[in-house]
C-alpha positions as CSV (number, residue, x, y, z in Angstrom):
1,M,-21.5,100.2,159.2
2,A,-23.4,97.3,160.7
3,K,-21.5,94.1,161.2
4,K,-22.3,91.2,159.0
5,K,-24.6,88.7,160.7
6,V,-23.0,85.3,160.7
7,L,-24.3,82.1,162.3
8,V,-22.0,79.1,162.9
9,T,-23.4,75.7,163.5
10,G,-21.1,73.5,165.6
11,L,-19.4,76.5,167.2
12,N,-18.4,74.4,170.2
13,G,-16.4,72.0,168.0
14,V,-12.7,72.0,167.4
15,V,-12.9,74.1,164.2
16,G,-15.6,76.3,165.5
17,S,-13.7,77.0,168.7
18,A,-10.6,77.9,166.6
19,L,-12.4,80.5,164.6
20,R,-14.7,81.9,167.3
21,P,-12.4,84.7,168.6
22,S,-11.8,86.2,165.2
23,F,-15.4,85.8,164.2
24,E,-16.6,87.6,167.4
25,E,-14.4,90.5,166.7
26,K,-15.4,90.9,163.0
27,Y,-19.0,89.8,162.8
28,E,-22.3,89.7,164.8
29,L,-21.8,86.1,165.7
30,S,-24.7,83.7,166.5
31,S,-24.6,80.0,167.2
32,F,-26.8,77.0,166.5
33,S,-26.1,73.8,168.6
34,R,-27.8,71.2,170.7
35,Y,-26.6,72.5,174.0
36,G,-25.8,76.2,173.4
37,C,-22.5,78.0,173.7
38,E,-21.1,79.6,176.8
39,D,-20.8,83.3,177.0
40,M,-23.2,83.9,174.1
41,P,-26.1,86.3,174.4
42,D,-29.4,84.3,174.6
43,E,-30.9,86.0,171.5
44,R,-27.9,84.7,169.5
45,N,-27.5,81.3,171.3
46,H,-29.9,79.1,169.3
47,K,-30.5,75.6,170.5
48,G,-31.8,72.8,168.3
49,N,-31.0,69.8,166.2
50,L,-29.9,69.6,162.6
51,N,-32.6,67.0,161.8
52,D,-35.3,69.2,163.3
53,F,-36.1,71.6,160.4
54,D,-38.2,74.0,162.4
55,S,-35.4,74.7,164.9
56,V,-32.9,75.3,162.0
57,L,-35.3,77.6,160.2
58,K,-35.9,79.7,163.4
59,A,-32.2,80.1,164.0
60,F,-31.5,81.2,160.4
61,E,-34.0,84.0,160.3
62,G,-32.2,87.4,159.7
63,Q,-28.8,85.9,159.1
64,D,-26.5,87.1,156.3
65,T,-24.2,84.0,156.2
66,I,-24.3,80.5,157.6
67,V,-21.1,78.7,158.4
68,H,-22.1,75.1,158.7
69,L,-19.7,72.9,160.7
70,A,-22.0,70.7,162.8
71,A,-22.2,67.0,161.9
72,D,-21.2,63.6,163.1
73,R,-17.5,64.4,162.6
74,S,-16.2,60.9,162.9
75,M,-14.4,59.7,159.7
76,K,-15.7,56.2,160.9
77,A,-19.3,57.4,161.3
78,E,-21.9,54.7,160.6
79,W,-24.9,55.3,158.3
80,D,-27.4,55.5,161.2
81,T,-25.8,58.8,162.4
82,V,-24.6,60.0,159.0
83,L,-28.1,60.0,157.5
84,P,-30.0,62.2,160.1
85,Y,-27.2,64.6,160.8
86,N,-24.9,64.8,157.8
87,I,-27.4,64.2,155.1
88,V,-30.9,65.2,156.3
89,G,-29.3,67.9,158.4
90,L,-27.5,69.3,155.3
91,Y,-30.7,69.4,153.3
92,N,-32.3,71.3,156.2
93,V,-29.5,73.8,156.3
94,F,-29.8,74.7,152.6
95,E,-33.5,74.6,152.5
96,A,-33.7,76.9,155.6
97,A,-31.1,79.2,154.0
98,K,-33.2,79.4,150.9
99,I,-36.4,80.3,152.8
100,C,-34.6,82.8,155.0
101,G,-32.9,84.6,152.2
102,V,-29.4,83.8,153.5
103,K,-26.8,85.4,151.2
104,R,-24.2,82.6,151.4
105,V,-23.6,79.2,153.0
106,V,-20.0,78.3,153.9
107,F,-19.9,74.5,154.3
108,G,-17.2,72.7,156.3
109,S,-16.5,69.9,153.8
110,S,-13.6,67.6,154.2
111,Q,-10.6,66.1,152.5
112,H,-12.3,62.8,153.2
113,S,-14.6,63.4,150.2
114,V,-11.5,62.3,148.2
115,G,-9.8,60.3,151.0
116,G,-9.8,57.1,149.0
117,N,-6.6,58.5,147.4
118,Y,-4.8,57.8,150.7
119,N,-4.6,54.2,149.5
120,D,-2.3,55.3,146.7
121,E,1.4,56.3,146.7
122,P,3.0,58.6,147.5
123,Y,0.1,59.7,149.8
124,R,0.1,56.4,151.7
125,S,3.8,56.9,152.7
126,I,3.4,60.6,153.5
127,L,0.5,59.9,155.8
128,A,2.6,57.2,157.5
129,A,5.5,59.7,157.9
130,K,7.7,57.5,155.8
131,F,9.2,60.5,154.1
132,E,12.4,58.7,153.1
133,D,10.2,56.7,150.6
134,V,8.8,59.8,148.9
135,K,10.5,61.6,146.0
136,R,9.8,65.3,145.7
137,P,8.3,67.0,143.9
138,Y,5.1,64.9,143.8
139,K,1.7,65.6,142.4
140,R,-0.7,67.2,144.9
141,I,-4.4,66.3,144.7
142,D,-6.4,69.3,143.6
143,E,-10.1,70.2,143.1
144,T,-10.2,68.6,139.7
145,T,-9.7,65.1,141.3
146,G,-12.8,63.0,141.2
147,I,-14.9,62.2,144.3
148,R,-13.4,59.2,146.1
149,P,-14.7,59.1,149.7
150,S,-13.0,57.2,152.5
151,G,-16.2,56.2,154.3
152,F,-19.8,57.3,154.9
153,Y,-18.5,60.5,156.5
154,G,-16.7,61.3,153.2
155,V,-19.8,60.5,151.3
156,S,-21.8,63.0,153.3
157,K,-19.2,65.7,152.6
158,A,-19.4,65.0,148.9
159,F,-23.2,65.1,149.2
160,G,-22.9,68.6,150.8
161,E,-20.9,69.9,147.9
162,A,-23.4,68.4,145.5
163,I,-26.5,69.8,147.3
164,G,-24.8,73.2,147.5
165,S,-24.4,73.2,143.7
166,I,-28.1,72.4,143.3
167,Y,-29.2,75.2,145.7
168,N,-26.9,77.7,144.0
169,E,-27.9,76.7,140.4
170,Y,-31.6,76.4,140.9
171,Y,-32.6,78.2,144.1
172,G,-30.1,81.1,144.2
173,V,-28.3,80.2,147.4
174,P,-24.5,80.8,146.9
175,S,-22.2,78.5,148.7
176,I,-18.5,77.9,149.3
177,H,-17.2,74.5,150.4
178,L,-14.0,74.2,152.3
179,R,-12.4,70.8,152.4
180,I,-10.9,71.0,155.8
181,G,-7.8,69.0,156.6
182,Y,-7.0,68.4,160.3
183,T,-7.4,70.9,163.1
184,S,-6.6,69.9,166.7
185,S,-7.9,71.5,169.9
186,N,-4.3,72.2,171.1
187,D,-3.2,73.5,167.6
188,N,-0.7,70.7,167.3
189,P,-0.3,68.9,163.9
190,G,0.0,65.6,165.6
191,R,-0.5,62.7,163.2
192,G,-2.1,65.0,160.7
193,M,1.0,67.0,159.7
194,S,0.3,66.5,155.9
195,L,-3.3,67.7,156.4
196,W,-2.9,70.2,159.2
197,L,-5.0,73.4,159.3
198,S,-3.8,75.7,162.2
199,H,-6.2,77.7,164.2
200,R,-5.3,81.0,162.7
201,D,-5.3,79.6,159.2
202,A,-8.7,78.1,159.9
203,A,-10.1,81.4,161.0
204,Q,-8.5,83.2,158.1
205,I,-9.8,80.9,155.3
206,H,-13.3,80.8,156.8
207,M,-13.4,84.6,157.0
208,K,-12.1,84.7,153.4
209,A,-15.1,82.5,152.4
210,V,-17.6,84.6,154.4
211,D,-16.3,87.8,152.8
212,A,-15.7,86.5,149.2
213,P,-17.1,88.7,146.4
214,E,-20.7,88.2,145.6
215,S,-19.7,87.2,142.1
216,L,-18.3,83.9,143.6
217,K,-21.5,82.0,143.6
218,Y,-20.1,78.5,144.2
219,G,-16.7,77.0,144.8
220,V,-14.9,74.0,146.4
221,F,-11.5,74.6,148.0
222,F,-9.0,72.6,149.9
223,A,-8.2,74.2,153.4
224,M,-4.9,73.3,154.8
225,S,-2.0,75.3,156.2
226,D,1.0,75.7,153.9
227,N,2.6,72.4,155.0
228,H,5.8,71.1,153.6
229,W,4.2,67.6,153.1
230,N,0.8,68.8,152.0
231,I,-1.1,66.0,150.1
232,F,-3.5,68.6,148.7
233,S,-3.0,71.7,146.6
234,I,-4.2,75.0,148.2
235,E,-3.4,77.1,145.1
236,K,-7.0,77.5,144.2
237,A,-7.9,78.9,147.6
238,K,-4.9,81.3,147.4
239,K,-5.9,82.5,143.9
240,E,-9.7,82.8,144.2
241,L,-10.2,83.5,147.9
242,G,-7.0,85.4,148.6
243,Y,-6.0,82.9,151.3
244,E,-2.6,83.5,152.7
245,P,-1.7,80.6,155.1
246,Q,0.7,81.5,157.9
247,D,1.7,78.1,159.2
248,D,3.6,75.0,158.2
249,S,3.8,71.7,160.1
250,G,7.4,71.4,159.0
251,P,9.5,68.9,157.0
252,E,10.1,66.5,159.8
253,Y,8.2,65.0,162.7
254,S,9.3,65.1,166.2
255,G,8.1,63.3,169.3
256,W,4.7,64.8,169.0
257,L,3.8,62.1,166.5
258,L,3.9,59.6,169.3
259,E,1.9,61.6,171.8
260,E,-1.5,60.6,173.1
261,Q,-4.2,62.1,170.9
262,L,-6.5,64.5,172.9
263,E,-9.9,63.0,173.8
264,R,-11.9,65.7,172.0
265,D,-9.8,65.2,168.9
266,K,-10.6,61.6,168.6
267,T,-13.1,61.0,165.8
268,E,-14.9,58.4,167.9
269,F,-15.4,61.0,170.7
270,K,-19.0,62.2,170.6
271,K,-20.0,62.9,174.2
272,H,-20.7,66.6,174.8
273,P,-19.2,68.1,178.0
274,Y,-22.7,69.3,179.0
275,E,-24.2,65.9,178.8
276,E,-24.8,64.0,182.1
277,D,-23.3,60.6,182.7
């Protein structure tokens, strides 16, 4: 049986790099990025820009599934980059998917679409690792919680969930939206222990989304590991996608909370390694 053809935008990113080994083993994997991916056959190594519709359209031809991760990923992103890459780029992804007959779009959404809740207790204390101030059990935020972005980045992720609904409802493009927590390049929870999504859990939940039954036309799911201090509920992903997280950041933090954050994990870090100084 022929492998499913899956194209990932942003395969060079932290989440894309985490899921690439599993995806290469299971699917016929292609990439769409500005600079291309190393060790990817030329015919599947598409170069372009999200706000250039023609380059997106060309890359999507013949694909079964699109996993869309590329964006300005800074939670502090300003409108001048959010608009072309996270808004116009998202429209281009769904419009190209419609024209090319893509069977499903898996969108890398974010917990920042409801990140305004971080201002409330007990979530504020949990994020600050003041666990002694938190009484368990506490209510975890789930997919019924209203949109409450924590910046323009969060707005763009909420927009992605909304435009996915439109394209499913009116244009027949199914989509699954994964509200990703925090994934680091060294697979360390770091300061994101209550939001952590490990590399193997990231690969698993994205594969569950790619391979979900055709009857699942649209869905929004939180995507975190099974962390002791999770702020968000992952029960819907377990029930509807068959997600079985393998990792937990643990009940206590150790010295790693004080470690220097890796450069490529900083949300302000946008320079690509292929770019010249």
